C-alpha positions in Angstrom: 10.4 -8.6 -3.8 11.0 -5.7 -6.1 9.1 -5.0 -9.3 11.9 -5.9 -11.6 12.1 -9.4 -10.2 8.4 -9.8 -10.5 8.5 -8.5 -14.1 11.2 -11.1 -14.9 9.2 -13.8 -13.3 6.1 -12.8 -15.3 8.1 -12.8 -18.5 9.7 -16.2 -17.8 6.3 -17.7 -16.9 4.6 -16.5 -20.1 1.5 -15.8 -18.1 -1.0 -13.1 -19.3 -2.5 -10.5 -17.1 -5.8 -12.5 -17.2 -4.0 -15.7 -16.1 -2.2 -13.9 -13.2 -5.5 -12.3 -12.2 -7.3 -15.6 -12.2 -4.5 -17.3 -10.2 -4.0 -14.5 -7.7 -7.6 -13.3 -7.2 -6.4 -9.8 -8.0 -8.2 -7.8 -10.6 -6.8 -7.6 -14.1 -6.7 -3.8 -13.9 -4.6 -3.9 -10.8 -2.3 -6.5 -12.3 -1.9 -4.5 -15.5 -1.4 -1.3 -13.6 1.2 -2.8 -11.3 3.3 -4.4 -14.1 3.0 -1.3 -16.4 4.3 1.0 -13.7 1.1 3.0 -13.4 1.7 5.3 -10.4 -1.8 4.5 -9.1 -0.7 0.9 -8.5 2.9 1.6 -7.4 2.4 0.8 -3.7 0.4 -2.5 -3.6 -0.4 -4.1 -0.3 1.6 -7.0 1.0 -1.4 -9.2 0.4 -1.5 -8.2 -3.2 2.3 -8.7 -3.6 2.0 -12.2 -2.0 -0.9 -13.1 -4.3 1.1 -12.0 -7.4 4.2 -13.9 -6.2 2.1 -17.0 -5.6 0.4 -16.7 -9.0 3.9 -16.5 -10.6 5.0 -19.6 -8.7 7.5 -17.8 -6.5 7.8 -19.3 -3.1 8.7 -16.7 -0.6 9.2 -17.3 3.1 6.5 -15.6 5.1 7.3 -12.0 6.0 8.3 -11.0 9.5 7.4 -7.4 10.5 9.1 -5.4 13.1 7.0 -3.7 15.8 7.5 -0.4 14.0 6.1 -1.9 10.8 3.1 -3.2 12.6 2.5 0.1 14.2 2.1 1.7 10.8 -0.6 -0.7 9.7 -3.2 -3.1 10.6 -2.1 -6.4 12.0 0.8 -7.9 10.1 0.4 -5.6 7.0 2.1 -2.2 7.1 0.5 0.8 5.5 2.8 2.8 3.2 2.1 6.6 3.5 2.8 9.2 0.9 5.1 12.1 2.0 2.0 14.3 2.1 0.2 11.9 4.4 3.3 11.6 6.7 3.5 15.4 6.8 -0.1 15.6 7.7 0.2 13.1 10.5 3.3 14.9 11.9 1.5 18.2 11.8 -1.6 16.7 13.5 0.7 15.2 16.3 2.3 18.6 16.8 -1.0 20.4 17.0 -2.3 17.9 19.5 0.9 18.2 21.6 0.7 22.0 21.7 -3.0 22.7 21.7 -4.8 19.6 22.6 -7.7 17.6 21.2 -10.2 20.5 21.4 -8.2 22.7 19.0 -7.7 19.8 16.6 -11.4 19.0 16.5 -12.2 22.7 15.8 -9.7 22.7 13.0 -11.2 19.6 11.4 -14.7 21.0 11.7 -13.5 24.2 10.0 -11.8 22.3 7.2 -14.9 20.2 6.6 -17.1 23.3 6.4 -14.7 24.9 3.9 -14.8 21.9 1.6 -18.6 21.6 1.4 
């Protein structure tokens, strides 16, 4: 469900952030951030979205994930990656393909030493 539908449902329900937090078990800060459009809260987990939907009285059928979705996350809940994270994973895969695990481990150790 998209954010606009959830905002409409919130408005129609007349529930406060406190009430949604209490009903959903999600912190008020997360609820407020999500509904206000704070970028920090722009990619909530499926569990969070389901809890908000339930708190707002929206009955959604259980979600079915493809194997590709499941491969991105843990269990039934996919993980949404930023473009930087996707780029890093692609780079890591390419490094491993070309140079193997030893080169990658050396690179990681060097990066850790540089960031201390």
